[in-house]
C-alpha positions in Angstrom: 12.0 29.3 43.8 14.4 26.9 42.9 13.3 24.3 45.3 9.8 24.7 44.5 10.4 23.9 40.9 12.7 21.1 42.0 9.7 19.5 44.1 6.9 19.9 40.8 8.8 18.6 38.5 8.4 14.9 40.3 4.7 14.9 39.9 3.1 13.1 37.2 2.5 15.3 34.5 6.1 17.1 34.6 7.0 13.3 34.1 4.3 12.6 31.2 6.1 15.8 29.5 9.5 14.7 29.9 8.4 11.4 28.4 7.1 14.3 25.8 10.6 15.8 25.2 12.5 12.1 25.5 10.3 11.1 22.3 10.9 13.9 20.8 14.6 12.4 19.5 13.3 9.0 18.1 10.4 10.6 16.1 12.7 13.4 14.8 15.0 10.4 13.8 11.9 8.5 12.2 11.3 11.2 10.6 14.2 12.1 9.0 14.6 8.5 7.6 11.4 8.5 6.3 10.6 5.6 8.3 6.9 6.7 8.4 5.2 4.0 10.4 7.5 4.0 13.3 7.0 7.8 12.8 2.9 7.2 13.5 3.4 5.4 15.8 5.9 7.4 18.3 4.1 10.2 16.8 1.0 8.9 18.4 2.5 8.3 21.9 3.8 12.2 21.8 0.3 13.7 20.6 -1.7 11.7 23.4 0.8 12.2 26.2 0.7 15.8 25.3 -3.2 15.6 26.1 -2.8 13.4 28.8 -0.2 15.8 31.1 -2.8 18.2 31.1 -5.7 16.4 31.9 -3.7 14.7 34.6 -2.8 17.9 35.8 -6.3 19.4 35.7 -8.1 16.3 37.1 -5.4 15.8 40.1 -4.8 19.5 41.1 -1.1 19.4 40.1 -1.6 22.2 38.0 2.1 23.9 39.0 3.8 27.1 37.6 7.1 25.1 36.8 4.4 22.6 34.3 2.5 26.1 33.0 6.3 26.7 31.5 7.6 23.2 31.3 4.8 21.4 28.8 4.8 25.1 26.7 8.9 24.7 25.8 8.5 20.9 25.2 6.0 21.5 22.9 8.2 24.2 20.8 11.4 21.5 20.7 9.0 19.0 19.4 7.5 21.5 17.1 11.1 23.7 15.8 12.8 19.8 15.3 9.9 18.9 13.1 9.8 21.5 10.9 13.7 22.1 10.8 13.9 18.4 9.3 10.5 19.2 6.8 12.3 22.3 5.7 15.7 20.8 5.7 14.3 17.9 3.1 11.9 19.9 1.5 9.4 17.6 3.1 6.7 20.7 2.8 6.9 23.8 0.8 9.9 25.9 1.7 7.5 29.1 2.8 4.8 26.9 5.3 8.3 25.3 7.0 9.6 28.6 7.8 6.4 29.8 8.6 6.3 27.2 11.2 9.6 27.5 12.3 9.1 31.5 12.4 6.8 31.3 14.9 8.1 29.0 17.1 11.1 30.6 17.3 9.4 33.8 18.1 8.8 32.8 21.5 12.7 32.6 22.3 13.8 35.9 20.7 11.2 37.5 23.2 12.5 36.1 26.3 15.9 36.9 25.1 14.4 40.4 24.5 12.8 40.5 27.3 15.9 39.2 29.4 18.1 42.4 27.8 15.5 44.7 28.2 15.3 43.4 32.3 11.4 43.1 32.2 9.9 40.0 34.0 8.0 38.2 31.7 5.3 35.8 32.6 4.6 33.5 29.8 1.6 31.8 29.9 0.1 30.6 26.2 -2.7 31.8 25.1 -5.5 30.7 23.9 -4.5 31.7 20.0 -1.1 30.3 20.4 -2.5 26.9 21.7 -5.1 26.4 18.7 -2.0 27.4 16.6 0.4 24.6 17.9 -2.7 21.9 18.2 -3.0 22.8 14.5 0.8 22.2 13.6 1.2 18.9 15.4 -2.6 17.7 13.5 -0.4 18.6 10.5 2.3 16.8 11.4 0.0 13.5 12.3 -2.0 14.1 8.9 1.5 14.3 6.9 3.1 11.2 8.5 -0.6 9.4 7.5 -0.2 10.7 4.1 3.0 9.5 3.5 1.9 5.6 5.0 -0.4 5.2 2.7 0.2 7.9 -0.2 -3.7 8.3 -1.2 -4.2 11.6 -3.6 -7.3 12.2 -1.1 -5.3 12.4 1.6 -2.8 14.8 0.0 -5.4 17.3 -1.3 -6.6 17.1 2.9 -3.0 18.3 3.7 -3.0 21.1 1.4 -6.4 22.7 2.2 -5.1 22.7 5.7 -2.3 23.9 5.4 -3.4 27.4 4.6 -5.7 27.2 8.3 -2.5 26.2 9.7 -0.2 28.9 8.4 -3.1 31.4 9.2 -3.1 30.5 12.9 0.6 30.8 12.9 0.6 34.2 11.4 -1.4 35.2 13.6 0.2 34.5 16.6 3.8 35.7 14.9 1.7 39.1 14.7 1.1 38.9 18.4 4.5 38.7 19.0 5.9 41.2 17.3 3.6 43.4 19.3 4.9 42.2 22.2 8.6 42.3 20.8 7.6 45.9 19.8 6.2 46.5 23.7 9.3 45.4 25.1 11.6 47.8 22.6 9.4 50.8 23.9 8.8 49.9 27.5 9.8 52.4 30.0 11.2 52.0 33.0 8.1 51.6 34.9 7.3 48.8 33.3 9.4 46.0 35.3 6.8 43.1 34.4 4.8 42.1 31.1 2.1 39.3 31.0 2.5 36.6 28.0 
């Protein structure tokens, strides 16, 4: 299994995902220091790479088990880092950034709980989870654009999409809560749970 993961790591889609992970560091730095033009540039490349790795994987039949786990993991790292900065600097309402963090910290909690309970977790992002991630990235990009131009219209659009994003993340958290309850209530017969 480990040798298989090593081979899969060197495929192009996984290198693109690695690029997104590397870009997370300057992106978080620029957002923290409120350098919004640099944030927009770095964020755009990050978003494009998220789209590109999946496209390349499907187009050239390079979809791998490693990639299916690595890609959402990198997304979580990027989102947690950015919304932590939003929370820390109060760039967004605290209830919103807290909700975003809760949603993205739920999966590591589930994986930890599964490990403790001795359950093999087959993690694969759901359509709901993918929609929530896409909405979060869309919010981040729109937020950066608003900070660059400081236009009232953008501010109202930002507030308008904040609530649908929050709603999607609440649904995602509820689905994770259901899984946690399943893990807590599991019997010895349930040694594998698909996510």
